[in-house]
N, C-alpha and C positions, 0 to 999 in steps of 0.2 A: 712649761716655759713659756714666756710671753709671747704673743703673735702680733705682728704689726703688719696688717694688710696694707698694700700700696694704695693711697688715695687717688682718685681720678684727677685730682688737681696737680699731682706731682709728676715729674718726668719719670718714665720708666727705667728700669735698670738696663745696664749693658746688654746688647742683644746677642743670641746665638745666631752664628751664621748657619744657614741651613742649605743642604743640596741634595738632589735625588741621586740614586744610585744609576749605574751606567745603562741599565735596562729600562729606566723610566719608571713612572708611577705604575703600581700594580691595580688592576680593577677586580672587584668581588661583586658578583652579582647580588641585587637586594633580596633579602630574606623573604620567605612566604609569609604572608600576613594571616590573621584569622586565629583559631584557636590555638595553632602551634607556634604563634609569635611569642617572643619574649615580653614578660610583663613590663609595662612602661614604668619610668622612674619618676621621682619628684612628686608623688601624690600628696595632697594636702591633708591635714588632720581635720576631720569634721567639715569639710566643705569650706574651710577658711582660705583667706588669701596667703597661703603659707607654701615654702618650699624647704626641702631638705638639702644640705649641701656641706661642703668643706670650706673653711674659712682659715686664710692665712697660708704661709708656705713653710716648707720644711717638714713640720710636724703639725698640720692643720687640725683646728678645732671641728669636730664633726657635730652639727647643731641643725635644728629646724628654725626658721625665721618665719613669722607671721605679721603681716602688716595689717594693723587694726584700722588705719585710715590716715588721711591727709587733712588737716584743718587749717583754714586761714582766719586769722583774728589779730586785731591790734598792731598792724603794721608788720606782721611776720607769718610764717607758714610752719606748722609743726607736723612732723611725721611720727607716728606712734607704732612701735614694733614690740613684739614679744619674742624673745630669743630663749630657746630650750636647748641646753647641752645635751647631746646623745652620747657623750664620751664617759667612760667608766670612773674618772677621777676629775677633781676641780681643775679648771684651766682658766687662762686670762685671754681676753681678746677685745679688739676694738671694732665697731661697725660703722665704718664711714660711708653711709649710704649718699646717694645723690637723687634728685628728682629730675625725670625727663618729661617735658611737654612735647610729645612727638608730632603733634598737628602744627604747633607754632615754632618748632624746631628751636627749643631753648632748654638749657641745662641750668639746674640750680644746685649750688654746692652749699654744704653746712655752713651756718653762720661762724662756727667754731670747730676746731678739729677735735674729734671724739678722743676720749681717753680709754685706755684699756681698763677693763673691768673684769673681776672674777666671775666665772659660771660654774656653779655646782651641778652635778649630774642630775638630769630630769627635774630641774627646779625653774620653772618659767620666770624669766626676768623682763620686766618692761623697759624699754629703750626709748627715749624720745630725742629727736634730732630736730633742732630749730633751723629754719631757712629764711632767706629774705622774701618780702611779700612777692606773690605771683603777679605777672603781667596778665592782663585780660581776665577772663573767667573761664579757665579750663574746667571742664566737669570731670575729667579723669586724667591721671597722671601714671607714668610708670616709675616705679622704685627700682633702683638699680643697686643691688646688695654687692659687698665686696668678695663674695665667694662664689663657689660653683653653682649655688642657687640661682645666681644671675638676676635677670630681669623679672619683676613681678609686675605685670601689666594690668591695666583696668581697675587702678585704684581710684575709689571715688573722692572728690575733693568736696568738703563740707565748709561752712562758715560763710560769711558775708562781708568780710573787710573789702574795702575799695581798693582797686588796682593802683599800684604806685604811678606817679608821672614818669619816673625813670627806673624801670625794673633793673634789679641787679642780677641779671641772667647772663649767661654765657652763650653767645651765639654758636650754632653748629653749621659746619660747612660741608656741602655735598662736593665731591671730587669726581669728575667725569673725564676720562681721556678717550678721545676721538681720533678720526683719520685726518681731519682738517683743523681740529682745534681741541684744546683742554679747557675745562671750565671748573673753577672753584667759586661756589655760589653759596653765600649766607643770607641771612635775612636783613642785613644791613649794608653789604657790599659784595661785589662780584668781580671776578678777574677773568677775562677771556684771553687765553693765549692762542692766537691764530698762528698756525703753521706757516712758516715762510714758504715752505715747498709747495703749499697749495696757492700761494699768492704771487711768487716770483720765479724766475729762472735763476739757476744757480749763479751766484755772485752778482746778480743784477738786482736793481731797485726799481725796475718797470714792472707795473702789475700786469698780469696775464693769466692764462689758464683758468682756473676755477676761482679767481679772485672775486669776480662779481657776484656769484652765488654766495660765497663765504662772507663777504662784506654786507650783502643784502641782509642776511640772516642776523648778523651782528647788530646792523642798524635797527632792525625791527625789535630786538631784544633791548636796546638801549633806549628806544623811544618808549617802550612799554614799562621800563623799571627805573631808569636812571634819574636822579635828582638834578634838574638842570641848574640849580644853584650852586652846585659843586662842579669842579672841573672834571672832565674826562682825562685821564692820565694815560698816554701812550709811550711804551718803551720798546725800542727795537733791540734784539739780541741776536747774536750769532752763535755757532759752535766755537769749539776751542781750535780749530784748524786755522792755519794761515797767519799772516801779519796782524798784530794787534791793532795798529793804527788804522789799517785798511778795514779790519773788522768794525772798529768804532764808527768809522765814516759810513760804512755800508748800513749799519744797523739804524744810524740816525736817518739816512735817506728813505730807507724802507718805512720807518715810522712816520716820516712826513708824508709819503705816499699815501699811506693808509688814512692819516688825518685829512688830506685833501679829499679823499673819496668819502669819507664820513661826513664831512661839512656838506657835500653835495647832497648826501642822502638823508641828513638831519635837519638841514635847513639851519635857521638862526635859533638863538636861545641856548647854546652850549658853548662853554669855553674849554679850551685844550691846553694841556700841558704835555709837550712832546720832547723825546730826548732819545738818544742812542746809547746803549750800554756795552755794546761790543760782546766779548765772550764772558763778561761779569755776570754773576747770579744765575748759574745754569740750574735748570729744574731737574735734570736727569745726569747720572754719572757717566761720564764717557770713559772708554778705555776697556770695558768689560766684553762679555761674549755678545752683549747686545749693543754693541758701540754704535752701529749704524741708526738704529732706532733712538738711541739716547741723543745723537747728534741732530737727529731730525726734530725731536721734542725741543732742544735747545734753540733751533733756529726758529724764531718766532717774534710776532709783534704782540706786546702784551697791553690790553686795554683794560684799566681798572675804572670802576665808577661806583658811587654811593647810591644805595637803593633809595627811591622816593618813598617817604613816609605818607600814609593816608591816615585820615581821621579814625581812630580806634573806636570799635563799638563794644558793646558788653560782652559779646561772644566771639568776636573775630580777632585775627592777628592783624597788626598794623603792617605787616610785610607781605609782598607778593607771594602767590603760591609757588611751591617748589616746581622745577621743571617736569618733574615725574608725576605731579599731581599729588593728591593727599587722600587719605581715607579716615575713617574714624579711629580713635585709640583702640588698640586690641583689648579684648575681652581678657580676663584672667585665664590663663593656661594652666590647668592643674598638672599637666604632664606633657612630655614631648611625644611626638608621634613616633611611629615604627621606623627603624633605620631605612633610609632610601638606597643608599650605596655605600661602599667602603673603598679607599684608595690606600696605597702604602707608599712610603719613601724612606730612604736611608739618610741619616745624619751622622756622618763619619761611620762608626761600626754599628751604631744603634739603628734598629728599625722601628718605626712608628706607623700607626694606623689612624686614619680619620673616618668616623662613622658619621656620615651626614644624615640629619633627621629632616623632616619637612620644614620649610621656612614658613614665615607669616608676615603679614602687614601689620605695622603699628605706626599709624599715622602717615607721615611723609615716608617712611622707611620700610625696608624689607629686613627682617631679622633673620640672619643666617645662625642655625643652631646645629651644633655638632659635638661628638666625644672624641677626645684624643687619647689614644690608647698606646702605651708603651709596650713593645714586643721584644725588648732586651737586645742585647745584654745590659745589664746595669740599670740604675734609676734615671729617670728623665731629669736633666739639669733643672734646678729651680728657676733659672732665668731663660728657659726655652722660649724662643719666639719664632714667629713666621712672617718677619717683616720684609718689605721690598726696600731696596737701598735708596730709592728715590723718596722714601716716606719713612724716615727713621723716627724712632721713638714709640711706634705703635707695635703691638704684639701679632696683629694679624692684616698688616697693610698690604701684604702680597695677595690677599683674598679679595675677591669681587664678584660682581654679578656681569656677565657678558650679554650685551643687547646689540645684536649686529656688529658693527664695528666699534662700538663704544664699551668701555669697561667702567663700571661704577665701583669706585673704591671705598674703603672705610670712611665713615663720616668723621671729620676732624673736629675737635673741640676748640674753638676760638682760634687764635693765632699760634697756639702751642703746638708741639709735636706729640700731642696726645689724641687718642682717638676713641670712639664710642664702642666699647668692647668690654669682654671679661678682663679683669686685672691680672689674670694669670694664664698661662698655658699649661701650667703643671701643678694644679691644686693636689693632684694625686700622682706620685712618681714612680711606684713600684710597677714591674711587669704585670700586665693583665689588668691594671686598675684604670678604668675609664675616668677622664677628667673632662666634665661638661664645660663647654665655653659658648661664647655667642660674640657676633659682630654685627653692628647696625650699618646697613648699606643704602645709599640713596635708591628709591625705587624708580625703575626705568618708566619711560612714558608708556601709556596704554594699559596700565594695570595688569601685567601678566600673570597668568595662573600657573605657568612653570617657567623657569629661568635655567640658564646654564651658569654653573657655580664654578668659578675659577679659585680652586683651592691651593694656589701658590705651588710650593714644591710637591704637593700631592696630586697635582694635575687636575683637569676638569671633570665636572659630573654633569651630564646633561639631564634635562627634564626633572629638575628638582620642584616638587609641587610648593606653591605659595597659597596659603589659605588667608 
């Protein structure tokens, strides 16, 4: 039957609500490594850049995908793949791969939507996918496949085509939730949500408490990154409690108080657009079990600015370095590491397990790798997801890396409700069948060698190694 994997460019399907059982997530000690450890999966054929996986949903195609390379020429970029069906009968599938520049934080989508094609058993078939011209001169990219084979890192880029003046790439946004502020940062624009609770007393518009420290840090970042030819936009927000007119007035007065302090810290050269929005445009859903935390996030002064562009060089990005720093693109990983830990959770009557593998750095990101295993009863729903209600549209937005009091959430693609992760949480749905998945997360500052992984409904996993 035809298979239609969901392209990263499209919104994901309706999400499945997930909840843990009453006793909370279950912990399982990591396995013994060495000769007795289970054999790793996803081994390549003949040392090539290839992975084996399942592609599509429902009745997925079992295949091996090899990336032969990425070539730039004549105003475009071409990825060349070889797909070999490992099924016993002929099948049809499309392969909507995307290209990730993990250092410069850009995503490239195909120039045209791929069409489904037939794949005969054990018959290698070449697949070419054209993309827009690349910005800058990246030496290696990551090819994101649409199945459980996932990410194929360290793919060399060949060719000498000149970079375009205006690259047709999609910006990627780091999302970090903190104690005093939330930050959504891309290569072209940044939004700082300063928590009103850290700036003002309840119901007041007079700055106090930790306001000086919070505003000092905000001003430092604005000076370093913001384009002074574009206005700084300040919007005040309240939570949903209280009188609407009073909330609107309070939000405007708070935004004006922050503007006054920023003018003092930044000096001349910037223009400001300041307003109050009251309880409009909440960033967190109020009324649930985390109502107090949601209301705290909604009470905020939002500062948005455009990132200042610098002169591009042959090898460098035109955007500032990400807050967590960057590293080289990851080398190709022929296989995942041995399981670090397991956690269990219930979703209605069904029990599922997450087997966490070692994480790794790919440019500006940490790649979280894990298997999802159905422990029954019944099959995993094909639209299963582990989303956070404040970040709808992503399969793994409840997952993150915890760094002190900060949580680094799944990387968002552009302004959409799409995130940089596997395209399904249920490539394999029968009990006992592992379904490999991944999610890209912003790397915390300091290049940590181990992290705390927040696996959403499955709970937290400490000391996950990062290579």
